[in-house]
N, C-alpha and C positions, 0 to 999 in steps of 0.2 A: 938311876933307872929311868927317870923321866927324861933326862938329857939323852940317853941312848935311844929312847923311843923317838924323840924329836929328831935326832940325827938320821935315824932310819927313815922317818917320814920325809925329811928333806932329800935324802938320797933317792927315795922312790919318785919324788916329784921331778928331780933332775933327770932321772932315767926316762920318765914319761915325756918330758919336754924334748929330750934328744930323739926319742922314737917318733914323736909327731913331726919334728923338724925334718927327719929323714923320709918319712912316709908321705908328707904333703906334696912334694914334687911328683912322686910316683902316682899319687891319687889324682893329681891334676892332669897328668898325661893320660891316665886311664879314662878319666871323664871326657877329655877332649877326643880321645880315640873313639869312645862310645857314641858321642854326639856326631862325630864325623861319619861313623858307620851308619847311624840312624838317618842322617841327612842324605848319605849316599844311597841308602835303601829307598828313602822317600823320593829321591830324585831319579832313581832308576825306573823309568816309566814301563819298560817291558817286563821287568820282574814284578812290579806292582800289578800290572795288568794280568799277568799269569796267575798270581795269587787271587785276584778278584774273580777271575774266571773259574778257578777251582772252588772258591767260596760259593759262587752263584750257580755252580753246575747242578746242584740238587735243590736249588731255591725255588719255591713255588710262589710266584708273584700274584697268583689269584687267591691265596689264602691269607687271612688276616693274621697279624703277628700274635694276637691275644684275643680271647673271647670278649673282653671289655678293654678297649685300648684308649687311653687318654691322648688326645692330640692337642697341642698348644698352638695357637694362632697369634700372629702379630702382623699388623698392617702398617706399612711405611708408605706414606703418600708422597709421590714425586711431583705431581702436577694436579691442580684442580681449578676448574673455571666454569662459569655459568654462561650458557648460550641463551640469551634472552629471546632471540627470534623463534627458537624451537622449544623454549621453556624446559631446558634440560641441563643437568650438571654432568660434566665429564670429569672422570678421575683416572689418572695414571698412577698406579701403586704397585707395590710388591707385597704379596701375601706370603708370609713366611710360616711354614708348618714344620713342626718337630714332633717326633715320637720315638719310641724305643722298640727295636726289633731284635729279639735275642738270637735270631738265626744269623745275624750279621756280625757277631762278635769274632774277634781274633786275638791272638797273643801278640802283644806289642813287641816283646823281646825277640820273638821269632821273625816277625815281619820287619822290625826295625822302623816302623812308622805307625803313628797313632791315628792318623786321619787319611782319608782317601776320597776321591771323587769318582762317581760312576753315573752313567746315563740313567735318568729316572724311569725310562721305559723298562728297565730290567728289574725294577723293584715294585713291591706293593705300595700303592699310593692311596691316601684317603680320598674318597669320592666327595670332596667338598665343592659345592657349586653355589652360584648366586641364586637366592630365592626371593629377592626383592621383586615386587610387582612391576612389570613392564621394563625391567632393566635389561639392556642389551649391551653386547660387546664381547670381548675375549673372555671365555670361561676359564676358571682355574684348571679344569681337566685338559684344556687344549694346550697347556704348557708342559706336557709330559716329556717332550723332547729335551728339556733342559736337564742339566746335571744336578745330582743330589750329593750331599756331603755325608760321608759315613764316619763314625768314630769307632774306636776299637771296643768300646763298651756297649755297642749296639744302638747308639743314638743316631737318628737319621734327621737331616735338615734339608728341606726342599723349599725353594722359592718360586712362586708362580707370578708371572707378569700379568698385570690386569690393565685392561683398557675398557672401562665401563662408562655407560651413559644412562642416567636415571631421570625420569620425568619429574618435574617440579611445578607445583602450583604457585605461581608468582604472587606474592603479597607485597605490594609497594607502598604500604602505609607510611613507612619512614623514609621513603625516597627523598633526597639522594644519599641518605645514610642508612640504607636498608641492610638487613642481615637475613640470609636464607640458609636453611638446613636441609641437606639431602642425606638419606639413610640407605646404606648398603648392607644387606643381610646375607649371611652365609650359613649353610647347613649341609648335612650329609644327604646324598641322593637316595641311598638304599639302606642305610643303617640308622637304627634308633639310638637313643641316648644310652641304652644298656649295652650296646655294642661299640659305639663310637662316642666318646665323651669329649666334646669340644670346649676348650677353655681359652682364655686370653693369657698369653705368656707374660706380657708386661705392657704397661702403658708408656710407650716411648714418646719422647718429645718430637713433634713433627716440625721440620724446618724446610719450608718451601719458599724459594725466592721467585717471585713472579714480577713481570713487567707489564701485565695487562691491567684491565679495569677491575679485577677482582683479586682479593687476597684471602688466604686461608686463615680464619680467625681461631678455630679450635677443632680438635678431633677427639671425640669421646666414644667409648665403647660400652656395650651392655650385652647381657645374655638373657635369653628368654626361652620358654618351652613352647614348641609347636606340636600340637596334637594332630596326627595324621593316621587315620584308620584306628587300629588297636594300639599303636605305640606312640611314644612321645620322642621328639627329636629336639636336640639342643641347637638353638639358633644364636649365632654371634653377630651382633649388629654394630656397625661403625657409623656415627653421625658426623658429617662434615659441615661445618658452619663457614659460609663464605660472606665476606663483607665487601660492599661496593667501595672502590677506591676512586672517589670523585670529589676531591676537595674544592675544585673550582666551581662545580655545580652547587655544592653546599654553600660556599661563600656568596655566589651570585643570588641564590634563593634567599639567603638571609638579608642581603643588601636590598634586594627589590622589595621584599615584604616590609622591611623596616622603613624604606623610603616612602612607600605608599602609605603606611600607617602614619608617619610623621607629617606627610602632606595633608592627610585628612585631619589630624589633630590641629595643625596650623590653620586649616580652613575653618574649623569650628571656633577658633578664637577670634576670627574676623567678624565684622558686621555682615548681615545677610546680603547686602548689596555687593560686597567684594568676595563672597565665599565661593561662588560657582566655578570660577576658573581653576582654583586649586583642587576642588572636588573632581573636576573633569581630568585634570592632570594626574591625580592619584589613581583614578579608575583606568586611565589609558596606560599608565605604567604597569599596573598589575595585569591588564589584559594582554599587553604585548609579551610580557614574560610567560603568561599562561599559554599563549599560542606557540611560542618557541619551545616550551617544555612538553606540550602535547605531541609535537613532532618527534621528539626523542624517546618518548615513553613507549614501551611495548604493551601488548595486551596483557592484562592481569586480572586477578580475581578481586582486587580492591583498588580504590582510588587513593593516590598519595595524599597525605595530609597537607603537604605544601600546596598542592593544586586546589584542594578544598579551601584553604585559607586565602589563597590568591583570589579565588572566585568570591569568597566572602568580602574581601576588601573592595572588589569591583561593585558588589551590591551595596556596601556601605557608602562608597562614593556616590552612587546613583541616589541612594536614599538621602544623603546629605544635601545634594542639589535639589531633590524633590521637596525636602522640608524647607529649604530656603525659599523656593518659589511659593510654597503654600503659605508660609508665614508672611511673606511680602504681599501676597494676594489678600490674606486675611486682614492685614493692617490697613489696606486701602479701602475696606468696606465702609460705606457711609450710612448704611441703614441703621435704624434704631435697634439696639441689642435687646434680646429677650430678657425677661426678669430672671430666669434661672441662670443665665450667663452672668448677670450682675451679681447675683447671690454667690455664685462660685468664685467670681473675681474678688468679692469682698472677703470671703473666707481665705483665699490664697494670699491676699495682701497682708494678712496678719502674720504670714510666715516669711514672705519675701517682698521686696519692693517691686511694684509693677509700673513704675513711672515710664512714660507719661500716661497718667490716668486722671480724668476729670469726671467727677460725679455728674451724672445726668447727661453727659456728652456722648453721643453715639460714636464719633470717631475715636475718642479716647478709650472707650470700653473695648472696641475691636482691636485697637493697638495694644492694649494691655493683654488681651487674650492671645494675640499673635506673639507677644513677648513671652508669656507663660508657656505657650506651645513650643516656641523655639528653645527655651531653656530645657524643657523636658526632653525634647528630641536630641539636643546636643549632649545631654547627660547620658541618654541611652546609647547613642553612637560612640561616645567616649569609652563607656564600659565595654561595649562590643569590640572596639579596637584593642583595648588592653587585654581582653580575653584572647584575641587572635594572636597577639604577640607572645603571651604567656604559653599558649599551646605549642608554638613552634620553637621559641627560644628557651 
């Protein structure tokens, strides 16, 4: 009994394999024939145009597809640059919008095509506009002449070409390694969030190849609510971060500030008589770079940190030369020192050596005072120079 059942099962399996082997070529030919018919139908522009005309004959482009329609937005940046002369950011991008319109559905098996393109002027379009303050350029509504893509399930995709320019308050604190952010906001013109719900479709990676002085560092998006009148509207904002691409300026700034600081430190190690030339050279180096940098810098709301530090190095060089002259003048005094000065020098001599110092000698007391003043001023200038280097480097 068991053997008979097994033989029957094996016989059924063999028949099934024979049937599949004979049916598979027929199935492949049918599939190729159906694909060929579908491609022929999609490639027949006149037939597809007639069917679209029939579909859109009673289509009301002035009526919204639904009382509350979700619209998904995606921004693809193609170019972004900063105009320092006019303090503005220019962006070339594609604003992709997608939504569902049940009035645009069709039967794929009848049409033989699942997607079609049609002029956007024949469809209902979301009234999404730029609402950023003082932003000018090509508005999304001005791109209605472009074609929209339709799917058989009623999905509509429309891409608007943008050429926008937004003002920017330049902050050059980190020049020449500064980073600036411009925000572009989009919202509906006449519909609140209960009628048109704007969302971000996806956070796509932006790849922009630029050859200018600016590169796109990042693109981020956010959504917020804008209250206007009695209703609330959903606002979608994209923030573009632009980084200055100036490695030569950064290298030159680092080299000049480091050279000026090293010259000052070397000058402070020398005796007062040989210190002034190096102090003047350090100040001159920083001043020359400062003049050349100010010629290239545009007007901004802040002063670059590198410029402030270069000015501080110029001041340190002048103070070092001034302190040198003061200590030499003080050491050359021959008058009798006051008693308070002697008391202060006696207390200071317990902490550090103030040679040459001779008790009761006027010239020795003034020389010791000049030595103490020189040490204090050199210590203060050394600390200031190290703080300047740490702030920039």
